[in-house]
N, C-alpha and C positions, 0 to 999 in steps of 0.2 A: 823681517818678521814673517811675512807670507811664505818666503822660501823655506824657512825653518818649519813652519806648520806643514807644508807640503811634504817635506822630508820626513817628518814624524808620521804623516799619514801613510807614506810609502813603506817605511820601516814597520809600522804597525801591521799593515797588510801582509808583509812578508813573514814576520815573526809569528803572527797569529795563525797563518796558513801552515807554516812549518810545524807548529805544535799540533794543530787540528788534523792535518792530513794523516800522519801515521796512526794517531789514535782512532780516527774515523775508519781507516782501512782495516785496522785490526778488529774493531768492533763489528763492522759490516761483514768481514770474513767469518767471524764466529757466528753471526746471524745465519749466514749461508750454510755453514756446517750443521748448525742445530736444526734448521728447517728442512735440510735435505737428508740428514743422517738418521733422524728419529722417525720411526714408522708412523707414529701418531700424527705427524705433520705432513707426511708425503701426499696424502689425498685431501689435505685441507686447502681450500681456495685462498683464504686469507694468508696462510703461510706461503703459498705460491706468490702472491702479490708482494709480500714482504721480502721474499727472496729476490725477485726481479728488482725491487727498489734498492736492495742492498748492493746488487751487482752494478747498477747504474750510479749509485752513490760512490762506489770505489772509482769508477771511471771519471766521474766529475771531480772528485778530490785530487786525483792524480793530474788531471788536466789543469785544475786551478793552481796546483803547486808548480807545474811546468811554466805557466804564464808568469807567476810571481818570481820565479827563478830567473827567467829571461829578463824581466823588468829590473831585477837587482843587478844583473850582470851587465846589461846593455843600456840601462837607463830608461827603457821602454819595452813594451811587449813584442816589438818587431812587426806588428801588423801594419805599420805605416811604411815599411820598406819592402814588403813582399805581398803582392796581390794574392798569391796562392794561400799564404798563411793567413792573410786578412780574411778571406772567405772561409777557409777551413776552420779558423778560430770561431767564427760566428756559428757555423754549422754544428761543431762539436759542443760548444757552450749551450746552445739552445736545445739540442737533442738530449744531452745528458742532464740538463736542468729541468725540462718539462716532463720527461718520462717519470722520474721519482715522484713529482707532484701528482701526476695522474695515478700512479700506483697507490698513493696514500688515499686518494678519493675512491679508487676501486675497492680498496680494503675496507673502508668504512661502509660503503654502499653494500658490498657483499655481506659484511657482518650484520648489517641491518636485515637483509633478506634471510640470512641463515638462522637468525634468532627470532624471526617473526612468528607470531602465534598462528598465522594462516598457513595451512599446509601447502597450498599452491605457490605462494610467495616463497616459502621456505625451500622448496625443491625446484624452483624455477632456474636458479643458478647452478651450474655444474662446473667441474674442473675443466672439462673440454671447452665450455664457454669462456671460462677465465683465460685459458691459453689463447683462444681465438681473439678475445678482446685485447689482450696484451699485445699480440702480434699486430693487430689493426692499429692500436694507438701508437706503437713504436713506428710503424710505417707512416702514419699521419704526421707525427712530429718530425720524422726524418725528411719527408717531402717538404713540410713547412719550413724546416731549417735550411734545406738546400735552396729553396726559393729566396729565403732571407739572405743566404750567402751570395747568391748570384747578383742580388741588387746592391751588394756592398762593393765599394771601390775606394781607391786611395785618392784622397783630395789633398793637395799641397798644404792648405791652411788648416785642415781638420783631421788629417790622417785617415785611418780606415773608418769610413762612414757610409751611410746609405745615400746613394746619389739620386734615386727616384723620389720626388716630392710626395707622391701619393702613397707609396709604400712606407716612406718615413713617417707619415701621419698614422698609418695603420699600425706600425710597430710601436710608435710612441703611445697611442691612445688605446690600442687593443691588446697587443702582445704584452707590453710592460705593465699596463694598468688593469688588465682583465685576466689574461691567461696565467700570468705569474703573480697575480695579486688577489683580489677578492674572490674570484671564481673558485679556485681550489680551496681557499680558506673557508668559504661559506659552505661548500659542498661537504667537505670533510667534517666540519664542526656540526652541521645539521644532522648528517647521518650518524655521526659518532654519538650524539646525544640520543637519537632515536634507538640506536643499537643498545646503548646503556639502559634505556628504559625497558627494552625487550628482555634483557638479561635479568632484570629484577623480577620479571614474571615467570622465569623458567621453573621456579619451584612449584608452580601451579600446574605444570604440564607433565605428562607421563613420558619422561625422557630418561634414558639410562644415566646413572650417576657419573660415569666416566665422561660421557658426551657433555653433560651439563657443566662439569668442572672445566673441560677443555674450552667450551664456549665462553665461560666466565673468564678464563685466563686470557684467551685471545682478545676478547672485548676489552678487558682492563688494559692490556698492552696497547691495543689500537687507540683506546680513548686517551691515555696519557700521551701517546704519540701525537694525536691530533691537537691536544692542548699545547704541547710544546711547539708544534708546527705553527699554530696561530700566534702564540706569544712571541716566537722568534722571528716570524715573517712580517708581522704587522708594523713594527717600527721602521723597517726598511721601506715598506710600501708607502707609509705615510711620508717619509723623507723624500721619496721620488715624486709623490704628488705635490708636495710643497715646492720642490725644485722646479717642477713644471709650471706651477702657478706663479711662483716668484723666482724667475730665472736670474742668476747672478752672472754678470759679465766678467771677463778676465780683466777689464779695465778697473775693477775694484778688487785688487789682489788680496787684501786681507779677508774680506767677506768670502771671496771665492775659495781661498785656502781653507778657511774655517768650515765652509760647507763640504769641501772635499774630505776633511778629516771626519766630520760627523757621518757622512755617507760611508766612509771606509769602516767606521766602527759598527754602524748598523748593518752593513753588508757582511761583515765578519760574523755578527750575531745571527743573521739569516742563514749564513753558510753552515752554521752548526746543525741545521736540519739534515745535512747530508752525512753527518758523522756521529750523531748523538743517539740514534734509535736503540742501539744495543745497550747503552748505559741506562737509558730510560726503562728498558725491559728488565734489566737486572734489578733496578731499584723498585719497580712496581710489582714484580711477580716473584714470589718465593719458588713457585713451580719452575719458572724459567731458570732461576739460579741453579736448581738441582739438575735441570736438563743440560745446562751448559757444562756443569761439572761432570756429568755422566758422559757427554760427547767428548770432552777434552781428555778426560782421564781414562774412561773405560773403552773408548773407541779409538780416538786419534793416537793417544799415547801408547796403547797396547799394540796398535798396528805398526807404529814407528818402532817400538821395541822389538816386535816380531821380525820386522824387516832387518833390523840391525843384528839381531841374535838368532836369525833363522837357522844357522848352522848348529846351535846348541839347544834351542828350545823348539820342540815340535808341537804345534797347536793346530788342531783340525777344526774346520768351520762348523762341523756338526756339534762340537762341544761348546762353541761360543754362542751360536745364534739363539738357542732357547733361553740361555741366561740373559742375553741382551734384551730379548723380548719381554721377559719377566720384569727386568729392571725398568724398562721403558713404561710399562703399565703402572709400576709403582710410582713413577714420576708424576703420572696424571693424578693418582689418588693422594 
């Protein structure tokens, strides 16, 4: 019975990842196109953070799919047979996992400052600062992950695991229970609520209508992103805490297999955070739906059509750019 449950858990992980990965890659790719192709988003700091998040989401999803394919082909993820892959696996997983969480926190914090009624707080954050902070955080997580990888070794009885007892405790109680748990959840939820309160007061301030609508759109998108982030990530965090407080030994095969299945389900739900943002934005914002349509139809499709039919159709950039700018402004209003 326990072997059947473990087999169900493995197949569930593979099939759920196989479905989620292409949908997530497509969604994140469209996010990148919208936030980089539309002029109204190019100088927006929140759009910059969302673009970086989408890039790392794609990397993480492709990495996750690779691991589960290896598991389905060889029966395991091959980390127990190759020291290089054991360490590289830990480095990639942690870097690609922590960076999107950090970008979600940066997005909500920046949106709080940019919608604040205090002038000094509103203009304290700049796009240059956002790029600098992003670079710093990526470097921090990369160094943190490299150290994590260097402490990983292959143990005959346990496969790829951390050999240093001190660092094992640090990873168990800080990395798993703080960095990937309550810390990003609390920060994003707190500043998301504060930014939402700020936006409700925008009507009282002398702000251009276009800027006010853009702030409302970005805040609404970020807020629903944070709600999904908290709802999807909390069950997996709770299951990890429970497994730490009440560890189940392999000597109890049925309980162990049941817990593996539960954690596999919660892990797949938490992994939705890496592929669901585009679909949340589509649902929550009518402006974003029109912007996506404009980018895909008016920009990407026309460019592709122009490249394919360049010998028959002559289109000059001077005739395209003004029309695009007008349409983009219409998308805000």
